[in-house]
C-alpha positions in Angstrom: 23.4 -19.9 99.5 24.8 -18.0 102.4 28.5 -18.9 101.7 28.1 -17.3 98.2 26.3 -14.2 99.5 29.0 -13.8 102.2 31.7 -13.5 99.6 33.7 -10.2 100.0 32.6 -7.7 97.4 36.2 -7.1 96.1 36.0 -10.5 94.4 33.2 -9.4 92.1 34.5 -8.6 88.6 34.8 -4.9 88.2 35.3 -4.1 91.9 38.7 -4.8 93.3 40.2 -3.7 96.6 40.0 0.1 96.1 36.4 0.2 94.9 35.5 -2.4 97.6 36.7 -0.1 100.3 34.7 2.8 98.9 31.6 0.7 98.7 32.1 -0.4 102.3 32.6 3.1 103.7 30.1 4.9 101.5 27.2 2.4 101.2 28.0 -0.3 103.8 28.3 -2.8 101.0 30.9 -5.4 102.0 29.6 -8.7 100.5 27.7 -10.1 97.5 24.6 -10.2 99.7 24.9 -6.5 100.7 25.1 -5.6 97.0 22.2 -7.8 96.1 20.1 -6.0 98.7 21.1 -2.6 97.5 17.9 -2.1 95.6 17.0 0.6 93.1 14.9 3.5 94.6 13.3 4.2 91.2 13.3 3.2 87.5 13.5 5.3 84.4 12.1 4.4 81.0 15.0 4.1 78.6 13.0 2.8 75.6 12.5 6.3 74.1 15.2 8.3 72.3 15.0 12.0 71.6 16.5 14.0 68.8 18.5 17.1 69.6 15.8 19.2 67.9 13.2 17.8 70.3 15.0 18.8 73.5 13.1 21.2 75.7 14.1 22.6 79.1 11.0 21.4 80.8 11.9 17.7 80.0 12.7 16.0 83.3 15.1 13.7 81.5 16.2 13.0 77.9 18.0 10.2 76.1 20.0 10.8 73.0 22.1 8.8 70.6 24.9 10.5 68.8 28.6 10.9 68.2 30.8 12.3 70.9 32.9 15.3 70.1 36.3 16.4 71.3 36.9 16.1 75.1 38.9 18.8 76.7 39.6 20.5 80.0 38.9 24.2 80.3 39.1 26.9 83.0 41.4 27.4 85.9 41.5 26.1 89.5 38.0 26.0 91.0 36.5 26.8 87.6 38.2 23.9 85.9 35.8 21.6 84.1 35.6 18.9 81.4 33.6 19.8 78.3 32.5 17.9 75.1 29.5 17.6 72.8 27.1 15.1 71.3 25.8 15.4 67.7 23.0 13.6 65.9 21.5 14.3 62.5 19.3 17.1 64.0 21.8 19.1 65.9 24.4 19.3 68.8 24.2 19.6 72.5 27.0 20.6 74.9 28.2 18.4 77.8 30.0 19.5 80.9 31.4 17.8 84.0 32.7 19.5 87.1 33.6 16.4 89.1 35.4 13.2 88.2 36.8 15.0 85.2 40.3 13.4 85.3 38.8 9.8 85.3 36.4 10.7 82.5 39.1 12.3 80.4 40.9 9.0 80.1 37.8 6.8 79.5 35.7 8.7 76.9 36.3 8.1 73.2 35.7 11.0 70.9 34.3 10.1 67.5 32.4 7.0 68.8 28.7 6.7 69.0 27.3 7.0 72.5 24.0 6.8 74.4 23.4 9.9 76.6 21.0 10.2 79.4 20.4 13.2 81.7 18.6 16.4 82.5 18.7 19.1 79.8 19.1 22.8 80.6 19.8 25.9 78.5 22.6 28.4 78.8 23.1 31.4 76.4 20.4 30.0 74.1 22.1 26.5 73.7 21.1 23.2 75.4 23.6 21.4 77.6 23.8 18.4 79.9 25.7 18.6 83.2 27.1 15.3 84.4 25.1 13.1 81.9 25.3 9.3 81.9 27.3 8.2 78.8 27.8 4.7 77.5 29.2 3.4 74.2 26.2 2.4 72.0 27.8 -1.0 71.2 28.1 -1.7 75.0 24.6 -0.5 75.6 23.1 -2.9 73.1 24.8 -5.9 74.8 23.0 -5.1 78.1 20.4 -7.4 79.6 17.6 -5.1 78.8 17.5 -1.4 78.2 13.9 -0.4 78.5 13.6 0.0 82.3 16.8 1.2 83.9 17.2 1.0 87.7 18.5 4.0 89.6 20.6 3.3 92.7 21.5 5.6 95.5 25.2 6.6 95.4 27.4 9.4 96.8 29.6 12.1 95.5 32.8 10.1 96.4 31.5 7.1 94.5 30.5 9.3 91.5 33.9 10.8 91.5 35.5 7.3 91.2 33.2 6.2 88.4 30.7 4.4 90.7 27.6 6.2 89.9 24.1 4.6 89.5 24.9 3.3 86.0 28.1 1.6 87.2 26.4 0.1 90.2 23.8 -1.3 87.8 26.6 -3.0 85.8 27.9 -4.6 89.0 24.4 -5.8 89.8 24.0 -7.4 86.4 27.4 -9.1 86.8 26.4 -10.4 90.2 23.0 -11.8 89.3 24.6 -13.6 86.3 27.2 -15.1 88.6 24.6 -16.1 91.1 22.4 -18.0 88.6 21.3 -21.2 90.3 22.8 -20.3 93.6 19.9 -18.6 95.4 17.8 -21.3 97.0 14.2 -20.5 97.8 13.4 -19.1 101.2 9.6 -19.5 101.0 7.4 -22.5 100.8 6.0 -23.7 97.4 2.6 -22.6 98.5 3.7 -19.1 99.3 5.6 -18.8 96.0 2.5 -19.8 94.1 0.5 -17.2 96.1 3.1 -14.6 95.0 2.3 -15.2 91.3 5.0 -18.0 91.1 7.9 -15.5 91.5 10.8 -17.4 93.0 13.6 -15.8 94.9 16.2 -15.8 92.2 13.7 -14.6 89.6 12.6 -11.7 91.8 16.2 -10.4 92.3 16.9 -10.7 88.6 13.8 -8.7 87.7 14.4 -6.0 90.3 17.9 -5.4 89.1 17.3 -6.0 85.4 13.6 -5.7 84.7 12.1 -7.1 81.4 8.8 -5.2 81.7 6.7 -3.3 84.3 4.4 -6.2 85.1 7.2 -8.6 85.9 9.0 -5.9 87.9 5.9 -5.2 90.0 5.5 -8.9 90.8 9.2 -9.2 91.7 9.0 -6.1 94.0 5.9 -7.5 95.8 7.6 -10.8 96.3 10.7 -9.3 97.9 8.8 -6.8 100.0 6.5 -9.6 101.3 9.5 -11.8 102.1 11.2 -9.1 104.1 8.1 -8.2 106.1 7.0 -11.9 106.5 10.3 -12.9 108.2 10.2 -9.9 110.6 6.7 -10.9 111.7 7.4 -14.6 111.8 10.4 -14.0 114.0 8.4 -11.8 116.4 5.5 -14.2 116.6 7.6 -17.3 117.0 9.6 -15.5 119.7 6.3 -14.7 121.5 5.1 -18.3 121.2 8.4 -19.7 122.5 8.3 -17.3 125.5 4.8 -18.3 126.3 5.7 -21.9 126.2 9.0 -21.8 128.0 9.0 -18.9 130.5 6.9 -19.4 133.5 5.6 -16.4 135.4 4.5 -15.8 138.9 0.8 -16.6 139.2 -1.2 -13.8 140.7 -4.5 -15.4 141.6 -5.6 -13.0 144.3 -7.3 -9.7 144.0 -7.2 -8.9 147.7 -7.4 -6.2 150.4 -5.1 -3.6 148.9 -6.8 -3.6 145.5 -10.3 -3.8 146.8 -9.9 -1.2 149.5 -8.3 1.3 147.0 -11.0 0.5 144.4 -13.9 1.0 146.9 -12.5 4.0 149.0 -9.7 5.8 147.1 -10.5 5.6 143.4 -10.3 9.2 142.3 -12.9 8.8 139.5 -15.0 6.1 137.9 -12.9 3.9 135.5 -13.8 4.2 131.8 -14.9 1.2 129.9 -11.5 1.1 128.2 -9.6 1.1 131.5 -11.8 -1.7 132.9 -11.2 -3.8 129.8 -7.4 -3.3 130.0 -7.3 -4.2 133.7 -9.2 -7.4 133.0 -6.7 -8.3 130.2 -3.8 -7.6 132.6 -5.4 -9.7 135.4 -5.8 -12.6 133.0 -2.2 -12.4 131.8 -0.8 -12.3 135.4 -2.9 -15.3 136.4 -2.0 -17.4 133.4 1.3 -18.9 134.8 3.2 -17.3 131.9 5.2 -14.1 132.0 3.0 -11.1 131.0 4.5 -9.0 128.2 1.8 -6.4 127.4 1.9 -3.0 125.8 -0.7 -0.4 126.9 -1.2 2.5 124.5 -3.2 5.4 125.7 -3.4 9.0 124.6 -2.3 11.9 126.9 -4.7 12.0 129.9 -6.3 8.6 129.2 -5.5 7.2 132.7 -2.6 4.8 132.0 -1.0 5.6 135.4 -4.1 4.5 137.2 -4.2 1.2 135.2 -0.5 0.7 136.1 -1.2 1.3 139.8 -4.1 -1.2 139.8 -1.8 -3.8 138.3 0.8 -3.0 141.0 -1.8 -3.5 143.7 -2.6 -6.9 142.3 1.1 -7.8 142.6 1.1 -6.5 146.2 -2.0 -8.6 147.1 0.0 -11.6 145.9 3.0 -10.8 148.0 5.2 -9.1 145.3 6.9 -5.8 144.8 6.6 -3.6 141.7 8.9 -1.2 140.0 7.9 1.7 137.7 10.7 3.0 135.5 10.4 6.4 133.7 12.8 7.9 131.2 13.3 11.3 132.9 13.5 12.5 136.4 10.7 14.9 136.1 8.4 12.1 134.8 9.5 9.8 137.6 8.7 12.5 140.1 5.3 13.1 138.6 4.5 9.3 138.7 5.6 9.1 142.3 3.6 12.1 143.3 0.5 10.8 141.5 0.7 7.3 143.0 1.5 8.6 146.5 -1.6 10.9 146.3 -3.8 8.0 145.1 -2.6 5.8 147.9 -2.7 8.4 150.7 -4.0 6.8 153.9 -3.3 3.2 152.8 -0.5 1.0 154.4 1.5 0.9 151.2 5.1 2.1 151.0 6.0 4.0 147.8 9.5 5.4 147.3 11.2 7.4 144.6 14.7 6.5 143.5 16.5 8.7 140.9 20.0 9.9 140.2 19.5 12.9 142.5 18.2 11.0 145.5 20.3 11.9 148.5 22.9 9.4 149.7 21.2 8.8 153.1 17.8 8.4 151.5 19.2 6.1 148.8 20.7 3.7 151.5 17.5 3.6 153.3 15.5 2.8 150.2 17.9 0.1 149.0 17.8 -1.6 152.4 14.0 -1.4 152.5 13.7 -2.7 149.0 15.9 -5.7 149.7 13.9 -6.5 152.9 10.6 -6.1 151.1 9.5 -3.1 153.2 9.0 -1.0 150.0 6.1 -2.2 148.0 6.4 0.1 145.0 9.5 1.9 143.8 9.3 4.6 141.1 12.6 5.6 139.4 14.7 6.4 136.4 17.8 4.6 135.1 18.9 4.5 138.7 16.8 1.4 139.2 19.1 -0.5 136.8 22.1 -0.2 139.1 23.5 -3.5 140.4 23.1 -2.4 144.1 19.3 -2.0 143.6 18.0 -5.4 144.8 14.5 -6.6 145.4 13.0 -9.0 147.9 10.3 -10.3 145.5 10.0 -8.4 142.3 6.8 -9.4 140.5 5.9 -6.6 138.2 7.9 -4.1 136.1 6.0 -1.2 134.6 8.0 0.7 131.9 6.8 4.1 130.8 7.7 5.4 127.3 9.5 2.2 126.4 11.2 3.6 123.3 13.3 6.0 125.3 15.2 3.1 127.0 18.0 1.1 125.4 17.0 -2.6 125.1 20.1 -3.8 127.0 19.3 -1.4 129.8 15.9 -2.9 130.2 17.4 -6.4 130.3 19.3 -5.4 133.5 16.0 -4.6 135.3 14.4 -7.8 134.0 17.2 -9.9 135.4 16.6 -8.7 139.0 14.3 -11.6 139.7 14.7 -15.4 139.5 11.3 -15.8 138.0 10.8 -13.3 135.2 8.6 -10.4 136.5 5.5 -9.6 134.6 6.2 -6.7 132.2 3.7 -3.9 131.5 4.9 -1.3 128.9 3.0 2.0 128.9 3.2 4.7 126.2 1.5 8.0 125.8 3.0 8.2 122.3 0.3 6.7 120.1 2.1 4.2 117.8 0.8 3.7 114.3 -0.5 0.2 113.6 2.3 -0.7 111.2 5.0 0.4 113.7 3.2 -1.4 116.6 3.2 -4.6 114.6 6.9 -4.2 113.8 8.3 -2.8 117.1 6.0 -4.6 119.5 4.9 -7.5 117.4 5.9 -10.0 120.1 3.8 -8.2 122.8 0.1 -8.4 123.6 -1.4 -4.9 123.0 -4.1 -3.0 124.8 -5.4 0.4 123.9 -7.1 2.9 126.3 -9.2 4.8 123.8 -11.4 6.8 126.1 -10.8 9.9 128.2 -11.9 10.0 131.8 -15.4 11.5 132.3 -15.6 15.3 132.5 -12.6 16.0 130.2 -13.4 18.3 127.3 -11.5 18.1 124.0 -8.8 20.8 123.7 -9.6 23.5 121.2 -6.6 24.0 118.9 -6.1 27.1 116.8 -3.4 28.4 114.5 -2.3 32.0 114.7 0.4 33.9 112.8 2.9 36.2 114.5 0.9 39.2 113.2 -2.0 38.2 115.5 0.1 38.3 118.7 -1.8 41.2 120.3 -5.1 39.4 119.8 -3.5 36.3 121.4 -2.3 38.3 124.4 -5.8 39.7 124.8 -7.2 36.1 124.9 -4.6 35.2 127.5 -5.7 38.1 129.7 -9.3 36.8 129.5 -8.2 33.3 130.6 -6.0 34.7 133.4 -8.9 36.8 134.6 -10.9 33.6 135.1 -8.1 32.3 137.4 -6.6 30.0 134.8 -2.9 29.5 134.1 -0.9 29.5 130.9 2.1 27.7 129.4 4.2 29.4 126.7 6.7 27.0 125.0 9.7 28.1 123.0 12.1 26.0 120.8 15.2 27.7 122.1 16.5 28.8 125.6 18.3 31.8 124.3 19.3 33.4 121.0 21.8 31.2 119.1 21.2 28.3 121.5 22.6 25.2 119.7 20.8 22.6 121.9 17.5 22.5 120.2 17.5 23.8 116.7 19.8 26.0 114.6 18.7 29.0 112.5 20.0 27.2 109.4 17.7 24.3 110.3 14.8 26.7 110.4 15.5 27.7 106.8 17.0 31.0 107.8 14.0 32.1 109.8 14.3 34.0 113.1 13.4 31.6 115.9 11.7 32.8 119.1 13.8 32.1 122.2 12.7 31.7 125.8 14.9 34.4 127.3 13.6 37.1 125.1 10.1 35.7 125.4 10.2 35.8 129.2 11.3 39.4 129.1 8.5 40.3 126.6 5.8 38.5 128.6 7.0 40.0 131.8 6.6 43.5 130.3 3.1 42.6 128.8 1.9 40.9 132.0 3.7 42.9 134.8 3.9 42.4 138.5 2.1 42.7 140.8 -1.0 41.7 138.9 0.7 38.8 137.1 3.6 36.5 137.9 5.7 35.0 135.1 8.3 32.3 135.7 10.8 30.4 133.6 11.6 26.7 133.3 14.3 25.1 131.1 16.7 22.2 130.9 19.8 24.1 131.9 18.4 24.9 135.4 19.6 22.7 138.3 17.1 20.3 139.7 16.4 22.4 142.8 15.5 25.4 140.8 13.3 23.4 138.4 11.4 21.9 141.4 10.9 25.3 142.9 9.5 26.9 139.7 7.3 23.9 139.0 6.0 23.9 142.6 5.1 27.6 142.3 3.2 27.0 139.1 1.3 24.0 140.6 0.4 26.1 143.6 -0.9 28.8 141.4 1.7 31.3 142.6 2.8 31.7 138.9 0.3 32.7 136.3 2.4 32.1 133.2 5.1 29.5 132.9 7.6 30.2 130.1 9.3 26.9 129.2 11.1 24.8 126.7 10.0 21.2 125.9 11.2 20.1 129.4 7.4 20.3 130.2 6.6 17.8 127.4 6.0 15.0 129.9 5.5 14.7 133.6 3.7 18.0 134.3 0.2 17.8 135.6 -1.5 21.1 136.5 -5.3 20.8 136.1 -5.8 24.6 136.4 -3.6 25.3 133.3 -6.0 25.9 130.5 -3.9 27.5 127.7 -0.8 26.1 125.9 0.9 28.6 123.5 3.6 27.0 121.3 6.0 29.5 119.6 7.5 28.5 116.3 5.1 25.5 116.2 6.3 24.7 112.7 9.6 23.7 114.2 8.1 20.8 116.2 7.2 17.3 115.1 3.5 16.3 115.3 4.1 13.8 118.1 5.9 16.5 120.2 3.1 19.1 119.5 0.5 16.5 120.6 2.5 15.8 123.8 2.8 19.5 124.6 -0.9 20.1 124.0 -1.6 17.3 126.4 -0.2 19.4 129.3 -3.5 21.3 129.3 -7.0 19.9 129.3 -6.4 17.9 132.5 -9.2 19.6 134.4 -12.9 20.1 133.9 -12.6 23.5 132.2 -12.3 24.2 128.5 -8.7 24.3 127.5 -6.9 25.8 124.4 -3.8 25.2 122.4 -2.5 28.1 120.3 0.0 27.3 117.6 2.1 30.4 116.7 4.0 30.5 113.4 5.6 32.7 110.9 3.4 33.4 107.8 5.9 31.5 105.6 5.2 27.7 106.0 6.6 24.8 104.0 4.2 22.1 102.9 5.1 19.6 105.6 4.9 22.2 108.3 1.5 23.4 107.1 0.3 19.7 107.0 1.4 19.3 110.7 -0.3 22.5 111.8 -3.5 21.6 109.9 -3.5 18.1 111.4 -3.2 19.5 115.0 -6.1 22.0 114.4 -8.3 19.3 112.9 -8.0 16.5 115.4 -7.2 15.5 119.0 -6.9 11.8 118.1 -3.4 10.8 119.0 -3.5 7.7 116.7 -4.6 9.8 113.7 -1.8 12.2 114.5 0.7 9.4 114.7 -0.3 8.0 111.3 0.1 11.4 109.7 3.4 11.8 111.5 4.6 8.5 110.1 3.7 9.5 106.6 5.5 12.8 106.9 8.6 11.8 108.8 9.1 8.1 108.2 9.5 5.4 110.9 13.1 6.0 111.8 12.6 9.7 112.6 9.3 9.1 114.3 10.7 6.6 116.9 14.3 7.7 117.1 16.9 5.8 115.2 18.9 4.6 118.2 16.3 3.3 120.5 13.5 2.4 118.2 14.5 -1.2 117.6 13.2 -0.9 114.0 14.6 -3.7 111.8 16.6 -2.7 108.8 14.4 -2.7 105.7 16.0 -2.9 102.3 13.0 -2.7 100.0 9.8 -2.6 102.0 8.4 0.6 103.5 6.3 0.6 106.6 4.2 3.5 105.4 3.6 2.6 101.7 3.4 -1.2 102.4 1.1 -1.1 105.4 -1.4 -3.4 103.7 1.3 -5.9 102.7 2.7 -5.9 106.3 -0.8 -6.8 107.6 -1.0 -9.6 105.1 2.5 -10.9 106.0 1.6 -10.9 109.7 -1.6 -12.9 109.0 0.2 -15.4 106.9 2.8 -15.8 109.6 0.1 -16.3 112.3 -1.7 -19.0 110.2 1.6 -20.8 109.5 2.5 -21.0 113.2 -1.0 -22.0 114.1 -0.6 -25.1 111.8 3.1 -25.7 112.4 4.4 -23.9 115.5 7.8 -25.6 115.3 8.1 -25.4 111.5 8.8 -29.1 111.2 6.6 -29.7 108.2 8.9 -30.7 105.3 7.0 -28.2 103.1 8.2 -25.4 105.5 11.9 -26.4 105.4 12.9 -23.4 103.4 11.2 -21.0 105.8 12.7 -22.8 108.9 16.2 -22.6 107.4 15.9 -19.0 106.5 14.5 -18.0 109.8 17.2 -19.8 111.7 19.9 -18.0 109.7 18.2 -14.6 110.4 18.1 -15.0 114.1 21.5 -16.7 114.5 23.7 -15.0 117.0 21.1 -12.4 118.0 20.2 -11.9 121.7 16.6 -12.7 122.6 15.7 -9.2 123.6 12.0 -9.8 123.2 11.8 -11.5 126.6 12.3 -8.2 128.3 9.7 -6.6 126.0 
């Protein structure tokens, strides 16, 4: 099976070295297996033929049968094009090609009967087809089936070399014919029967050369299930293996540090959700196996406190803890929060980042190695080889998806016995993504806000209502509150965040101009307006942030540098300029900077009057709900999983035919089937599961076991 699919694509009839190189560079198709998994993205019904007299401009596509007229080149230089015509017994349509003309000129045969397929349009009262698909009628009739034609993704370069969708379909038909009898089954007989008896070879044949819609639907379901099933099986088996093979430090004690903090220093009563999650963590850390747990919680739900309680359990058992955050500002915020919580307790908490001064760094490193530092909070600086621990027992990773998996492995390796791992995220992860990204982790959700917190009121205002918005800000400032105003750009023409062309030609508000406008509207000495953005040096950032925290600044004009790590309970209003330019997740994170105190807080989304459908959907979602999980599900539908999580760090597996959004129910089924299978046969030794075991082994061969570091 695998030897055949590994055959270089140039050996397939109709490809050759030149086309093979194009397929490799343009579509990443290098082998038979790559081509087989280059699935159609849609199908067109080719069973109906139109007459020329039936052509109308509103037809999305039309198929004609007629005789090809003379083929000739016309025009000069850039206006040069290939023209012809097609005639049936009811009339004639014109044909034109602007690209690939030289190749077509030598391959088309005037006077022969052709099948034409394309989008009709009219010019000077006559219908024409630009870049239609053409095939000799005699060749067409010899095809495997002509009623449902697959449409494959291709590129301009491939089209220019005669490798459009139709040509790729021909290669697929050649391949599946050549592979007849050479695609052994990957699923058990029981699962194949459950999938309407559609075997692997049959599924590929139907997807690339469908006989009818029912058989096509069954084949697609079979291949989607197989893809999702093996992803879930791999994650679940990996989790099972780690639980069986990797011992973890046993934290049996809940001692003086935890109990004293809980009784005397707890800043507020834990919510039911926090108590539940702490119990789950305690159970994990006392099991004798390494904990690998993901804690999801919306902005302000109290994840940091849960993480701190976990670190106090580690300390009570004689172990150190490390909390790693993706940015310096977030690491500083965590350090400040934890230090404030632990004030007056004999617990050493230190901050280690890239900007830690040399003398302080040396002292921290020495204390860590000796065990004198109990909790260290830091950024990527914690990954450096010179950072060594005395007894590292717990690693807390905040916003996991922002770290590369190999980077996290370096932190995990700083202990002989694997440290317990607690992953925290304030980015709510849709269920389908959580099952795929973190399917090998145990998951906890903090789904309650601390008592006293009021839901943030979110409103949408157009630029024309700016004066009314300023009036509202005056009212809030008069109550002693503070305001954030966030801009997508630092200054006009700033390339860092978003270009004008990306905004569809709209003028984008920039921070520099906004700061000047707000300073005029809210002048000294009555008001103080400050600025914060990513180009400032760290000292200036710290100074401006400290002023805002102390209440010395009334309005903080900023970019998304304040998205995470800023906690000012007195700030009650978040104004987001050009809100249509931000993703839902980012809007939700920005909104979470307010509503951290007991007072009613507000988020005002400012936009241009002209909004696209997706932008309007994002704004309406933000106004409708504060539920981060609902927002994440909407974001997933609008943007897709890759964009949502970030393509480089997401860890998303490559999907060839399944879709995490459209196939959410099938993904859930695949996970349940995989769980039942491993419950009955954890080592996949049952002879009936031999196909599954062999396919899984092939899929994981040569891949690092990243799951053990979460």
